[in-house]
C-alpha positions, 0 to 999 in steps of 0.5 A: 536484483537486490541481494540484501533484505529487511531485518528479522528480529527476535522479541523476548518479553521479560518475565520479571518486568511488567510489559518490558521487551528486549529485541535482538536484531539479526541479518537475513542470512542468520535469521534463516539459519536460526529458523532452521536451528530452532526447528531441527535441534541444531547447536545454537552456539554456532549461530551465536558465534556468528559475527552477524548477530548484533552484540551491542546491548544498546541495539536491544529495544529496551537498552536500560542496564538496570532492566537487563540486570533485573531480568538476567542477573549477572549473566554475560552478554552472550548468555543474555543473547542466547536466552533471548534467541531461545525463549523469544519470539521470532518476528519475520520481516525478512524477504523469503524467496518464492520463485514460482510466485515471482515468476508469475508476477514477472510475467504479468508485469511484462504483459502489462508493460506491453499493454501500456504501450498498446493502450497509450498508443490507442489513446494517442498518449504514449508521449505524454505517458513517458513524459509523466514517468520522467516527471514523477521520478524527478518529483520524487527526488525533489520532494525527498530532499525538501522533506528531509531538510524540513523534517530534520530542521523541525525535529532538531529545533521545534521538537528537540526537547522532551517529550518529543526528543528529536523524533526524526534523529534516526535515519530510518525514521527520517526516510519514513517521514520523507516517504509520508510527505510524498505520499500525502502530496500525491494523495491530495493532488490525485484526490483533487484531480479525481474530484474534478474529473468526477464532477464532470460526469454523473454521480456514479456512486449514487447511481451505479447503473449509470457507470456506462451511460455517460461514455457510450464509447462504443459509438466512437466518443472519446474520453473527456480530457480530465479523465485522460489526464488522470489515467496517464498520471496514475499509470505513470505513478504506478509504473514508476512505483512497480519498477522501483519495487521490482528492481531497486528496493530492498526486499521486505517481508511483504514484497510479494504482497505489494508486488501483487497489489501493484500489478493488480492496480496497474491491470485495473488501470489498463483495462479501464483505460483501454476498454474505454467503456470501463473508464469511469469504474477506474475513476471511482476506484482512484477516488475512493482510494486516494480520499481514504489515504489522506487521513492515513498519511496524516496519521503516519506523519503525526506518529513519526513526529510523536505528536500524540497523547496530551503533549501533542494535543492527541494529534495522532489519536484524533487522526486515527478517529477521523481515519477509521470511519472514512477508511471503512466507509470508502473501502468496506462499504462504497467499494464493495457495494457500489463499485463491485456489487451494484456496479460491476456485477450488476452491469453483467448479471442484472437487468435493472438497478434498485433506482430503476436504471437499466444495466449495461448488458440488458441495454446491449441485449437484442431487445435493448436500446443500445442494440437498436441504436447501434444497428440503426447507425450501421454498427451491428458488428461493433454491437455483436463484438462488444456484447459477446465480450461483455455479456456472453463470454464476459472476458473483460467484465469477469477479469475486471470483477476478479481484480476488484475483488483482489483489491477488496481482499487487501482492503480487509487485511489492511483494515484488520491491521488498522483496527488491531493497532487501535485495539492495542493502543486504546483497549490494552493501553500499549504505547501507540507509537510503539504499536504503530512502528511494530505493526504498520511501519515495520521500522528498523526499531534500532533507530528508535532505540538510538542505534543503527539497525541491520538494514535501514534502507526503506523501499523507494516504492514506499516513497512513491505511492502506497494504498 
């Protein structure tokens, strides 16, 4: 398990300089100690005496000597650092150990590993799943190396001069560029594959009551090949992502949030792939996520390359304007309304959709058409088992609804962050690049100031797939 974590930093807003900020970077051990000192009135000199603090003024976010002199006068470097630490705001990025939460997530992860073996075995795709896991790992390595070479060349040649100033010269920023190129390729390829599979069936988002119609899988029909391939690829991507997140990556402040997101997503994939009648729910969830992630990936890439404002033909701003409507439409409208409310909730609790379609549990009831069809074909036990699971005890259906609602809560949180970025950049007039780095990328800002931070390693899982 990784023993080093992401960087904490303290931000001090200058009193004499309008809008100027100074930041002191620390390592996790010191950040923890600082929080305790600040709260318990302990001697801060003990913290300042530690060699863990970066004492090089160049590693402050605003590294202009003139600004430092205007704000702090002739004070020594140690006095400047002390004043920033005392009066500044602690910005927590460091991973905080939560044993109970991690133990619970580890148990869920272990259950999902077993579930992956069982579900792929049932669908006779176990060999394909292992092969895809190996392929995804290799593709990550190849894509990272190619995007690193291309990114470094573009940054040091085409974008070397002002106002771009070699935007990928920092190691952390270059790694973020590699990550975003991979994510963009994944989201485009997955979205294309999902559209292909979706077009083979019914327009479920327009008619959520039909989610179960095309499968009728309780009668023994197999899943269509495009849907099977899609599920195997998605499972491989998410399992590689989660393994890296849990066992390889440096742990950032959002470690447990992303761990929760990954196990939730894998749980949904396994349930919808294993309980085959839920397969088309999963297909639509994939489609809405990957389509809305494509403009987000473009926005991140343009921001990293500083292709923004007038000198970049407002590339990042245009990408943001395209992102927000598509993001809100897919994740805050279609997902909760069509997938959760009219789809999953309606299938269990309602009789008919607004378009007159009879829902699943209504069709499976004793007076329903599915009951009569299954009984007539000698499958009364299959009907009873399925009806009890979905519509009486509702184990699988309520579990699926709970997982979908968990994802929607995360959607709301991420939408808030994106809107806040827009508010700060557009309404308050703050530098869009700085706002994005501060609030979304959680970058090691020393790279942007030309220095080297405490922890410049970015998680491998962030390079594989984000949501």
